[in-house]
N, C-alpha and C positions, 0 to 999 in steps of 0.2 A: 584453449586457454590461456593467457599467458599475461604474467602481471605487467600492469600499464594499458592491457588491453580496455578499449571505450565501449560501452554497453550504451548501444545508442536508447534513445529514451523512444519510450511508449506510453500511449495515452490512452485512459479508462474515461468511460464518460459514467457517471453514477447518478440515477434518475431515483426519483421518490419511489417507483414502482421497484426497482431493485432493493430498495431500504425495507419494501414492505415482504420482499420476498427472503432478504437475511434475515427479518426479524421472526419469520415463520420457521427459517431453517434453525436457527440458533436457541430459541427460545426468548429473545432480547426484545420484549415490546416496551420499551424505555419509551413514554410519548414524544421526548425530544427528539425521536429518529424519525417521527411521522406527524406532527402537531405543530402547525406554525403559533399557534396562540400559547402553548405550552411552553415550546421552544424560549419564547420570548420572553414567557414570565419567569424564567429562571435565569435570564440573561445574555441568555445566546443571542446571536443576531437571527437567527433562522433555526429552519430543521437540520441536521447534522447529520452526516453519515457517521456510523457504526465506528471506533476505532477500529478494532478487529476486521471489520469489512473492509477497511483501509490498507490494513498489514495483508490482508489477501491477495489484494490488487500486486502489492509488491511480491508475494509468493505464484501470484500469474506470472508476472515479469521475469520475474526468475526463471520459473519452468521454462518458457518461450526461449529466453537468450542461453538456458544451458541444453535444449533439446530434451528437458525431464528429467535430469539428472539429478540424484537424492539430494535433497535439502536436509541439513544434520544440524542447522542453526538458522533461523530467522529471528530476528528482533527490531524492537525500535524503542523511543519512547513518544508517546501522542503529545504532541506538543501545541497544536493549533486545528482547530476544525473544519473539516472538510462541510460547507454549508451547500445544501442541496436546495436551489430554487423550485417552484411547483410546476414550472412549466421547464421543458427541457432538461437540461443535466447540466453538473458539476464536473469537470475534466481535470483528472489527477493524471500528472505525468510524473515517469518514473523512469531516471536515467541512471548512471553510474560507471564505475570502473573496477575493473581488477586487480586487488588490492596487492594480494600475494597468493602464491600459489605452492606449496609443498607438501608433502607428506602425500599426496594424493587428493588432497583438499584444496579448494579455490576460497579464498575471501573476497567478497563483493564489497566494496564501498557505494553505499546509494546516497540519491537525492530522490525524495516525493515531494513534489509541489503541487498546488491548486491554485490557479489565478496568479501564479508568480511567486506565492509565498509557500515557506517549508512548512509540511504540515506534520512532520514525522522527524523527529529527532534522534542522530545516529543510528539509521537505518543499517542494518547491515544481514548480508546474508553469508553462508556458509555452506557449500557444495562438492558431494564427493566428484573427482573428476575421472577416476578409474585407473588412472595414473601415479605412478609413485615419480617424485620429486626425486 
């Protein structure tokens, strides 16, 4: 892994069934993640994915790109919701570049989109590369 390396985009399809499973696993049963009427009543365009579920997809991408390297930092700002339709799913695309490599750590600058719109602001990950620069 070298500074400037491009991390090819990975696409994840998010379905309503995924949101139910995530709610059960996380304990976050906010109805905006499962009930269309409730989501719209609070001004959302429809049922939305949990922000932390979206960030978890970033973690999956990082694990795939780095062959399971230790993630020492992962973060982003939640800027736009991932709207999940009742039928089919929403496609979340995670792409990025290696921003820097130093002292055994690689910093990844990421871009996370759904329908061509950024859904996470300033997403980044830092992974332990196992080698000292």
